[in-house]
C-alpha positions as CSV (number, residue, x, y, z in Angstrom):
1,M,31.8,6.9,10.1
2,L,30.3,3.4,10.2
3,K,29.4,3.9,13.8
4,D,27.9,7.3,13.2
5,I,25.4,6.2,10.5
6,F,24.1,3.6,12.9
7,R,23.6,6.0,15.8
8,K,20.3,5.3,17.6
9,K,17.6,7.3,19.4
10,Q,16.9,6.5,23.0
11,I,13.3,5.7,23.8
12,S,13.5,7.6,27.0
13,D,14.7,10.8,25.1
14,I,11.8,10.5,22.6
15,V,9.2,10.0,25.3
16,S,10.5,12.8,27.6
17,Y,10.8,15.2,24.7
18,H,7.1,15.0,23.9
19,S,6.0,14.6,27.5
20,A,7.6,17.9,28.3
21,G,5.6,19.6,25.6
22,E,8.7,20.3,23.4
23,G,7.1,18.5,20.4
24,P,5.5,20.2,17.5
25,G,2.2,20.9,19.2
26,L,-0.2,18.9,17.1
27,K,-3.9,18.8,18.2
28,K,-4.8,15.7,20.2
29,I,-8.3,14.9,19.1
30,L,-8.3,11.3,17.6
31,G,-9.9,8.4,19.5
32,V,-10.1,4.7,18.7
33,K,-13.2,5.1,16.5
34,D,-11.5,7.9,14.5
35,L,-8.4,5.8,14.1
36,T,-10.3,2.7,13.1
37,A,-12.2,4.7,10.5
38,M,-8.9,6.1,9.2
39,G,-7.5,2.5,8.9
40,V,-10.6,1.3,7.0
41,A,-10.5,4.4,4.9
42,A,-6.8,3.8,4.0
43,I,-7.3,0.1,3.2
44,I,-10.7,0.0,1.4
45,G,-10.2,2.1,-1.7
46,A,-8.7,1.4,-5.0
47,G,-7.9,-2.1,-3.8
48,I,-11.6,-3.1,-3.6
49,F,-12.9,-0.9,-6.4
50,S,-10.2,-1.3,-8.9
51,S,-7.2,-3.7,-8.4
52,I,-9.4,-6.5,-7.2
53,G,-10.5,-6.9,-10.8
54,K,-6.9,-7.5,-12.0
55,A,-6.2,-9.9,-9.1
56,S,-9.3,-11.9,-9.9
57,Y,-8.5,-11.9,-13.6
58,E,-5.1,-13.5,-12.9
59,G,-6.1,-16.0,-10.2
60,G,-9.8,-16.7,-10.7
61,P,-12.1,-17.3,-7.7
62,A,-9.1,-18.9,-5.8
63,V,-7.7,-15.3,-5.4
64,V,-9.7,-15.3,-2.1
65,F,-6.9,-17.6,-0.6
66,L,-4.3,-14.9,-1.5
67,Y,-6.5,-12.3,0.2
68,I,-6.6,-14.5,3.3
69,F,-2.8,-15.2,3.3
70,T,-2.0,-11.6,2.7
71,A,-4.3,-10.6,5.6
72,I,-2.4,-13.0,7.9
73,A,1.0,-11.6,6.8
74,C,-0.2,-8.1,7.3
75,G,-1.7,-9.2,10.7
76,F,1.7,-10.2,11.9
77,A,3.1,-6.9,10.8
78,A,0.2,-5.0,12.4
79,I,0.8,-6.7,15.7
80,C,4.5,-5.5,15.6
81,Y,3.4,-2.0,14.6
82,A,1.0,-2.0,17.5
83,E,3.8,-2.8,20.0
84,F,6.0,0.0,18.6
85,A,3.1,2.5,18.6
86,S,2.4,1.6,22.3
87,V,6.0,2.0,23.3
88,I,6.9,5.1,21.1
89,P,3.6,7.1,20.7
90,V,5.0,9.8,18.4
91,S,4.7,10.7,14.7
92,G,7.0,9.0,12.2
93,S,5.6,5.4,12.1
94,A,8.2,2.9,10.9
95,Y,10.8,5.6,10.4
96,T,10.9,6.4,14.1
97,Y,10.7,2.7,15.1
98,A,13.7,1.9,12.9
99,Y,15.6,4.9,14.4
100,V,15.2,3.3,17.8
101,A,15.9,-0.3,16.8
102,F,18.6,-0.2,14.0
103,G,20.0,3.3,13.8
104,E,19.9,6.4,11.6
105,I,20.9,4.9,8.2
106,I,18.1,2.2,8.4
107,A,15.7,4.9,9.6
108,W,16.5,7.0,6.6
109,M,15.9,4.1,4.3
110,I,12.6,3.3,5.8
111,G,11.5,7.0,5.8
112,W,12.5,7.0,2.1
113,C,10.4,3.9,1.5
114,L,7.4,5.4,3.3
115,I,7.6,8.4,1.1
116,M,7.4,6.1,-1.9
117,E,4.6,4.1,-0.3
118,Y,2.4,7.0,0.5
119,A,3.2,9.1,-2.6
120,I,2.9,6.3,-5.2
121,G,0.0,4.8,-3.3
122,N,-1.8,8.1,-3.6
123,I,-0.9,8.4,-7.3
124,A,-2.5,5.0,-7.8
125,C,-5.6,6.2,-5.9
126,A,-5.8,9.4,-7.9
127,I,-5.6,7.4,-11.2
128,S,-8.3,5.0,-10.0
129,W,-10.4,7.9,-8.8
130,S,-10.1,9.5,-12.3
131,D,-11.2,6.2,-13.9
132,Y,-14.4,6.0,-11.9
133,F,-15.1,9.7,-12.1
134,T,-14.8,9.8,-15.9
135,G,-16.6,6.5,-16.2
136,L,-19.6,8.0,-14.3
137,L,-19.5,11.1,-16.4
138,A,-19.4,9.0,-19.6
139,K,-22.9,7.9,-18.8
140,T,-24.0,11.5,-19.1
141,R,-23.6,14.3,-21.6
142,F,-20.5,15.6,-19.8
143,A,-18.1,13.0,-20.9
144,V,-14.4,14.0,-20.6
145,P,-12.3,13.6,-23.7
146,E,-10.1,10.4,-23.5
147,W,-6.8,12.3,-23.9
148,L,-7.6,14.4,-20.8
149,C,-8.2,11.4,-18.5
150,T,-5.6,8.9,-19.6
151,D,-1.9,8.5,-19.0
152,Y,0.5,8.7,-21.9
153,W,1.9,5.2,-21.7
154,S,-1.6,3.5,-21.5
155,A,-2.7,5.5,-24.5
156,M,0.3,4.5,-26.6
157,D,0.1,0.9,-25.5
158,G,-3.7,0.8,-26.3
159,Y,-3.1,2.3,-29.7
160,E,-0.3,-0.1,-30.6
161,K,-2.4,-3.1,-29.4
162,A,-5.5,-2.0,-31.3
163,V,-3.6,-1.5,-34.5
164,S,-1.9,-4.8,-34.2
165,L,-5.1,-6.8,-33.4
166,Q,-7.1,-5.1,-36.2
167,T,-4.5,-5.3,-38.9
168,S,-2.9,-8.7,-38.1
169,F,-6.0,-10.6,-36.8
170,G,-8.9,-8.6,-38.1
171,V,-10.5,-8.1,-34.6
172,P,-13.3,-5.6,-34.8
173,F,-12.8,-2.5,-32.7
174,H,-15.9,-3.1,-30.5
175,L,-14.5,-6.5,-29.5
176,L,-11.3,-5.1,-28.1
177,E,-10.8,-4.7,-24.4
178,Q,-12.1,-1.5,-22.8
179,Q,-8.6,-0.3,-21.8
180,V,-7.4,-0.9,-25.4
181,Q,-10.3,1.0,-26.9
182,S,-9.8,4.0,-24.5
183,G,-6.1,4.1,-25.2
184,Y,-6.6,4.0,-28.9
185,T,-9.2,6.8,-28.8
186,A,-7.0,9.0,-26.6
187,W,-4.0,8.6,-28.8
188,L,-6.0,9.6,-31.9
189,Q,-7.8,12.5,-30.2
190,A,-4.8,14.0,-28.5
191,P,-3.3,17.4,-29.8
192,Q,0.1,17.0,-31.4
193,W,3.3,19.0,-31.4
194,G,5.6,17.3,-33.8
195,S,5.9,13.6,-32.7
196,M,4.7,14.3,-29.2
197,R,1.0,14.0,-28.1
198,L,-0.5,15.9,-25.2
199,I,-2.1,13.1,-23.1
200,V,-2.6,13.8,-19.4
201,D,-5.0,12.7,-16.6
202,I,-6.4,16.0,-15.5
203,P,-9.1,14.6,-13.1
204,A,-6.4,12.8,-11.2
205,F,-4.5,16.0,-10.7
206,I,-7.6,17.9,-9.6
207,I,-8.5,15.4,-6.9
208,V,-5.0,15.6,-5.4
209,V,-5.3,19.4,-5.2
210,I,-8.6,19.2,-3.4
211,I,-7.5,16.5,-0.9
212,T,-4.3,18.4,-0.2
213,A,-6.3,21.5,0.6
214,V,-8.5,19.6,3.1
215,V,-5.4,18.1,4.8
216,F,-3.7,21.5,4.9
217,V,-6.5,23.2,7.0
218,G,-6.4,20.8,9.9
219,I,-6.7,17.3,11.4
220,Q,-10.2,18.0,12.8
221,E,-11.6,18.8,9.3
222,S,-9.8,15.8,7.9
223,R,-11.3,13.6,10.6
224,K,-14.9,14.7,10.0
225,T,-14.5,14.3,6.3
226,N,-12.9,10.9,6.6
227,N,-15.6,9.5,9.0
228,L,-18.3,10.6,6.6
229,F,-16.5,9.0,3.7
230,V,-16.1,5.7,5.6
231,L,-19.7,5.4,6.5
232,L,-20.8,5.9,2.9
233,K,-18.4,3.4,1.3
234,L,-19.0,0.7,4.0
235,A,-22.7,1.1,3.2
236,V,-22.0,0.6,-0.5
237,V,-19.7,-2.4,0.1
238,F,-22.5,-4.1,2.1
239,L,-24.9,-3.3,-0.8
240,V,-22.5,-4.9,-3.3
241,I,-22.2,-8.1,-1.1
242,V,-25.9,-8.4,-0.4
243,A,-27.3,-7.4,-3.9
244,G,-24.6,-9.3,-5.7
245,S,-25.2,-12.5,-3.8
246,F,-28.6,-12.9,-5.6
247,Y,-26.9,-12.9,-9.0
248,I,-24.1,-15.4,-8.3
249,Q,-23.8,-18.2,-10.8
250,P,-22.0,-21.1,-9.2
251,E,-20.6,-22.3,-12.5
252,N,-18.4,-19.2,-12.6
253,W,-16.5,-20.6,-9.6
254,S,-15.5,-23.7,-11.7
255,P,-12.7,-24.2,-12.0
256,F,-11.9,-22.4,-8.8
257,A,-8.2,-22.0,-9.6
258,P,-8.1,-21.9,-13.5
259,N,-4.5,-20.8,-13.7
260,G,-3.2,-22.8,-10.7
261,M,-1.3,-21.3,-7.8
262,I,1.0,-19.5,-10.3
263,G,-2.0,-17.5,-11.5
264,V,-3.1,-16.8,-8.0
265,L,0.4,-15.5,-7.1
266,K,0.4,-13.2,-10.1
267,G,-2.1,-11.1,-8.2
268,V,0.3,-10.5,-5.3
269,S,1.0,-6.9,-6.1
270,A,-2.7,-6.0,-6.6
271,V,-3.8,-7.9,-3.4
272,F,-1.1,-6.6,-1.2
273,F,-1.9,-3.1,-2.5
274,A,-5.4,-3.6,-1.3
275,Y,-4.2,-4.0,2.3
276,I,-1.8,-1.0,2.3
277,G,-2.9,1.7,4.7
278,F,-3.3,0.3,8.2
279,D,0.2,1.4,9.0
280,A,-0.6,5.0,8.0
281,I,-2.6,5.6,11.2
282,S,0.6,5.2,13.3
283,T,1.8,8.5,11.7
284,T,-1.0,10.3,13.7
285,A,0.3,9.2,17.1
286,E,0.8,12.7,18.3
287,E,-2.7,13.6,17.4
288,C,-4.3,10.8,19.4
289,R,-5.8,11.3,22.8
290,N,-4.5,8.0,24.1
291,P,-2.1,6.5,21.5
292,Q,-0.7,3.7,23.6
293,R,-4.2,2.2,24.1
294,D,-6.0,3.3,20.9
295,L,-3.5,2.8,18.1
296,P,-3.0,-1.0,18.6
297,K,-6.8,-1.5,18.9
298,A,-7.5,0.5,15.8
299,M,-4.9,-1.3,13.7
300,M,-6.4,-4.7,14.6
301,Y,-10.0,-3.7,14.1
302,A,-9.3,-2.1,10.7
303,L,-7.4,-5.0,9.3
304,L,-9.9,-7.6,10.5
305,I,-12.9,-5.6,9.1
306,C,-11.3,-5.1,5.7
307,A,-10.0,-8.7,5.4
308,V,-13.6,-10.1,5.8
309,L,-15.0,-7.6,3.3
310,Y,-12.3,-8.4,0.7
311,V,-13.0,-12.1,0.8
312,L,-16.7,-11.6,0.5
313,V,-16.5,-9.1,-2.3
314,A,-14.0,-11.3,-4.3
315,L,-16.4,-14.3,-4.0
316,V,-19.4,-12.2,-5.1
317,L,-17.4,-10.6,-8.0
318,T,-16.1,-13.9,-9.4
319,G,-19.5,-15.4,-8.9
320,M,-21.5,-12.8,-10.8
321,V,-19.3,-12.8,-14.0
322,H,-16.5,-15.1,-15.4
323,Y,-13.1,-14.1,-14.0
324,S,-11.8,-13.5,-17.5
325,Q,-14.0,-10.4,-17.9
326,L,-12.7,-8.6,-14.8
327,K,-9.5,-6.9,-16.1
328,V,-11.1,-3.5,-16.1
329,G,-10.6,-0.3,-14.1
330,D,-14.0,-0.4,-12.5
331,P,-14.9,-4.1,-12.0
332,L,-17.6,-3.6,-9.3
333,A,-19.6,-1.2,-11.5
334,M,-19.0,-3.4,-14.5
335,V,-20.5,-6.6,-13.1
336,F,-23.7,-4.9,-12.0
337,D,-24.0,-3.2,-15.4
338,Q,-23.6,-6.6,-17.1
339,N,-26.4,-8.0,-15.0
340,G,-28.7,-5.1,-15.9
341,L,-28.5,-3.4,-12.5
342,Y,-27.5,0.0,-13.8
343,I,-28.7,1.9,-10.8
344,I,-26.5,-0.2,-8.4
345,G,-23.7,0.1,-10.9
346,A,-24.0,3.9,-10.8
347,I,-24.1,3.8,-7.0
348,V,-21.0,1.7,-6.9
349,A,-19.2,4.1,-9.4
350,F,-20.2,7.1,-7.2
351,S,-19.1,5.4,-4.0
352,A,-15.8,4.4,-5.6
353,I,-15.2,8.1,-6.1
354,I,-15.8,8.6,-2.4
355,A,-13.8,5.6,-1.4
356,T,-10.6,6.4,-3.3
357,A,-10.8,10.0,-2.1
358,S,-10.8,8.8,1.5
359,V,-7.7,6.7,0.9
360,M,-6.0,9.7,-0.5
361,L,-7.0,11.7,2.5
362,V,-5.4,9.3,5.0
363,F,-2.2,8.9,2.9
364,Q,-2.0,12.7,2.5
365,I,-2.3,13.0,6.2
366,G,0.4,10.4,6.8
367,Q,3.2,11.4,4.3
368,P,3.7,15.0,5.6
369,R,4.1,13.7,9.1
370,I,6.9,11.4,7.9
371,W,8.5,14.5,6.3
372,M,7.9,16.3,9.6
373,A,9.6,13.7,11.7
374,M,12.6,13.5,9.4
375,G,12.9,17.3,9.3
376,R,12.7,17.4,13.1
377,D,15.6,15.0,13.3
378,G,17.7,17.1,10.9
379,L,17.7,14.5,8.1
380,L,15.6,16.9,6.0
381,P,15.6,20.7,6.0
382,K,13.9,22.2,9.1
383,K,11.2,23.7,6.9
384,F,9.6,20.3,6.6
385,A,9.0,20.3,10.4
386,S,7.3,23.7,10.5
387,L,3.7,24.0,11.4
388,H,1.1,26.5,10.1
389,P,0.5,29.1,12.8
390,R,-3.3,28.8,12.5
391,W,-4.1,25.2,11.3
392,Q,-1.3,23.5,13.3
393,T,-0.5,21.2,10.4
394,P,2.9,20.6,8.7
395,A,2.1,23.1,6.1
396,F,5.2,23.0,3.9
397,A,5.4,19.2,4.0
398,T,1.7,19.0,3.0
399,I,2.3,21.3,0.0
400,V,5.4,19.3,-1.1
401,T,3.4,16.1,-0.8
402,G,0.6,17.5,-3.0
403,L,3.1,18.3,-5.7
404,L,4.9,15.0,-5.4
405,V,1.6,13.2,-5.9
406,G,-0.3,15.5,-8.2
407,V,2.3,16.0,-11.0
408,P,3.2,12.3,-11.5
409,A,-0.6,11.4,-11.4
410,L,-0.9,13.3,-14.7
411,F,1.4,10.9,-16.5
412,M,1.9,7.6,-14.6
413,N,0.5,4.2,-15.3
414,L,-1.6,2.3,-12.7
415,D,0.1,-1.1,-13.0
416,L,3.5,0.4,-12.5
417,V,2.7,2.4,-9.3
418,I,0.9,-0.6,-7.7
419,S,4.0,-2.7,-8.1
420,L,6.4,-0.1,-6.7
421,T,4.1,0.6,-3.8
422,S,3.9,-3.0,-2.7
423,I,7.6,-3.8,-2.6
424,G,8.5,-0.6,-0.7
425,T,5.8,-1.2,1.9
426,L,6.7,-4.8,2.4
427,F,10.3,-3.8,3.1
428,A,9.1,-1.4,5.8
429,F,7.0,-4.2,7.3
430,I,10.0,-6.5,7.5
431,I,12.0,-3.8,9.3
432,V,9.3,-3.2,11.8
433,C,8.9,-6.9,12.5
434,S,12.6,-7.4,13.0
435,G,12.7,-4.2,15.0
436,V,10.3,-5.8,17.6
437,L,12.9,-8.5,18.1
438,V,15.5,-5.9,18.9
439,L,13.0,-3.8,21.0
440,Q,12.3,-6.8,23.3
441,K,16.0,-6.9,24.2
442,R,16.3,-3.1,24.8
443,P,17.2,-2.3,28.4
444,D,15.5,1.2,28.2
445,R,12.2,-0.3,26.9
446,P,9.5,1.3,29.0
447,E,6.3,-0.4,30.1
448,S,3.5,-0.3,27.6
449,R,-0.1,-1.2,27.3
450,F,0.5,-3.7,24.4
451,R,3.2,-6.3,23.8
452,V,3.5,-8.9,21.1
453,P,2.6,-12.2,22.7
454,F,5.7,-14.3,23.2
455,V,5.7,-17.8,21.6
456,N,8.9,-19.6,21.4
457,S,10.0,-20.1,17.8
458,R,12.8,-22.6,18.5
459,Y,10.9,-25.7,17.3
460,I,8.0,-24.2,15.5
461,V,9.9,-22.4,12.7
462,P,12.2,-25.4,11.8
463,L,9.0,-27.5,11.7
464,L,7.3,-25.0,9.4
465,L,10.3,-24.9,7.1
466,V,10.4,-28.7,6.8
467,V,6.6,-28.8,6.1
468,A,7.0,-26.0,3.5
469,V,9.8,-27.9,1.7
470,A,7.9,-31.2,1.8
471,V,4.6,-29.8,0.6
472,T,6.3,-27.9,-2.2
473,S,8.3,-30.9,-3.3
474,Y,5.2,-33.1,-3.2
475,Y,3.0,-30.9,-5.4
476,Y,5.8,-29.5,-7.6
477,P,8.5,-32.2,-7.7
478,A,10.7,-30.2,-10.1
479,Y,10.3,-26.9,-8.1
480,F,13.8,-26.6,-6.6
481,T,15.4,-27.9,-9.8
482,D,13.7,-25.3,-11.9
483,L,14.4,-22.7,-9.3
484,F,18.2,-23.0,-9.9
485,S,18.0,-24.0,-13.5
486,A,20.5,-22.3,-15.8
487,E,17.9,-20.8,-18.1
488,G,15.6,-19.0,-15.6
489,W,17.6,-18.5,-12.5
490,T,17.9,-14.7,-13.0
491,D,14.1,-14.4,-12.9
492,N,14.1,-16.5,-9.8
493,I,16.6,-14.5,-7.8
494,P,13.9,-13.0,-5.5
495,M,12.6,-16.5,-4.7
496,I,16.1,-17.9,-4.2
497,A,16.8,-15.1,-1.8
498,F,13.5,-15.9,0.1
499,W,14.6,-19.6,0.6
500,L,18.0,-18.5,1.8
501,V,16.5,-16.0,4.3
502,A,14.1,-18.7,5.5
503,V,17.0,-21.1,6.2
504,V,19.0,-18.4,7.9
505,M,16.0,-17.4,10.1
506,T,15.3,-21.0,10.9
507,I,18.9,-21.4,12.2
508,L,18.7,-18.2,14.2
509,C,15.4,-19.1,15.7
510,A,16.8,-22.5,16.8
511,W,19.8,-20.8,18.4
512,Y,18.2,-17.7,20.0
513,A,14.6,-18.8,20.5
514,F,13.1,-15.6,19.0
515,S,9.5,-14.5,19.4
516,L,7.4,-16.4,16.8
517,I,5.0,-13.6,15.6
518,P,7.7,-11.1,14.4
519,V,9.6,-13.9,12.8
520,L,6.5,-15.1,10.9
521,G,5.8,-11.5,9.9
522,M,9.3,-11.1,8.5
523,I,9.2,-14.4,6.6
524,S,5.7,-14.0,5.2
525,C,6.3,-10.4,4.1
526,F,9.6,-11.4,2.4
527,Y,7.7,-14.2,0.6
528,L,5.3,-11.6,-0.8
529,M,8.3,-9.5,-1.8
530,A,9.8,-12.5,-3.6
531,Q,6.7,-12.7,-5.8
532,E,7.6,-9.3,-7.3
533,A,9.3,-9.3,-10.7
534,V,13.1,-8.7,-10.9
535,S,12.3,-5.4,-12.7
536,N,10.4,-4.2,-9.6
537,W,13.3,-5.1,-7.4
538,L,15.6,-3.2,-9.7
539,G,13.3,-0.1,-9.6
540,F,13.2,-0.4,-5.8
541,G,17.0,-0.7,-5.6
542,V,17.4,2.5,-7.7
543,W,15.0,4.3,-5.4
544,L,17.0,3.2,-2.3
545,L,20.3,4.2,-4.0
546,L,18.9,7.7,-4.7
547,G,17.8,7.9,-1.1
548,L,21.3,7.0,0.2
549,V,22.9,9.7,-2.0
550,L,20.6,12.3,-0.5
551,Y,21.3,11.0,3.0
552,F,25.0,11.3,2.7
553,A,24.7,14.7,0.9
554,Y,22.4,16.2,3.5
555,G,21.0,14.0,6.3
556,Y,24.3,12.6,7.6
557,R,25.9,16.1,8.1
558,N,22.8,17.8,9.6
559,S,21.5,15.0,11.9
560,R,20.5,16.2,15.3
561,L,22.1,13.1,16.8
562,R,25.4,14.1,15.3
563,Y,25.4,17.4,17.0
564,K,24.1,15.9,20.2
565,S,27.0,13.4,20.4
566,A,29.6,16.0,19.4
């Protein structure tokens, strides 16, 4: 059985299957400009219009360093994704890549993680979209009641905090944080049945339904819609940077790192969430005219464009207002409103609606194609691989995706979904980076247009480890002592695991002389994972355990590879 769960796909079989026209018959219409636009659309959304505020609140202006570091880590992963996309130009993204490199059980786990990434990422986008949409409506006579545009847990938390601050400390209601005010109002306004209150985010559900309908009717319609969305939001981002630069107050950048590196690193989930999406375009490989050439280019272009924009926006944002005021759902609109630029604030709010919708569009395109690939391989019911006879889209998988995103969006909290999205995606990145190391040794690896440049890691990685330990010990003399202290070691388990992995990888690099870029991708992504709280790791572990139960209950017995080898 152990051998069976690690059965692998052969690259030659995958390529010949699709070259012979035996694949699902998706329309090949996407070029490098379309793919780059999809990458930009997926990356620039809630991350720049919403979660950037939380990250800046935690780290102050120094959060720009975290954006740069995260971009570098994602860049290593993107290069590895690009090689796989060039070698295996089919739908499935990291799921298919893991099937080739590590075998079926790992492929299933990655597919399961990607389902979480795209679903929960879109839930976050739907919630953020609702915040901006209702915020824009609030400036008119058509304001939506708070209990119809807030999740239950945020409302309850806001009510409890408001009561506590008013009764215990005498804080006036108008001085409470905006989120607390909204939660308190929603809790009091909501209809009641016994002890339960009806509090749901209706706008979040509605936008999911609309986006799902667009994706359902075809990739061409989705492409046109997405390209328009990207042009609009890039124009607004440039407006924010240019207009905001005239209102920067340099004193807001001092101190640059008010909470130190610990504060900066608290924004890891929010910052990494801002970069999620470039990998989604690899799910459209079978709809590309020339995937082996265009997919690698598009990934690099999209990531570079977005990294530059993130750094500039973060600098402008923290320069216009003090970082302590940025913990709001709509930070970009808020900073312009505070400076009396209400027209620009309204434009930003409207563009955020467009931006988050475009992210949802790309993710809603990506997730059904993961379902489709898994259904094609027999790991999910064949219904998931079925195409609509007219639209040539994975119709059933698209509908399931819509339900999987839309229903939870009614109730879930934004902070929770951001954390879960980040850790699952980082795990997929690590598998892809390590998969490249395996791919480079595969005897059946075909020629491809793109390969990860080989740099010998034998001496570089050990040197980097020594430098990292030395710098850490110099600036934080008690760091390693505190890491293993009896009082807090349980909270430090992820970081302890990181250092152990770093040491093991260093030994392996010295012995086997691995390619440097995939190794750096693995280590940097694991470092970002280690910044997540233990509770997030536990939630991720529960999700993986549930996935394994489903695999052994259905996927293992119905795998196409099982019947092929029988």
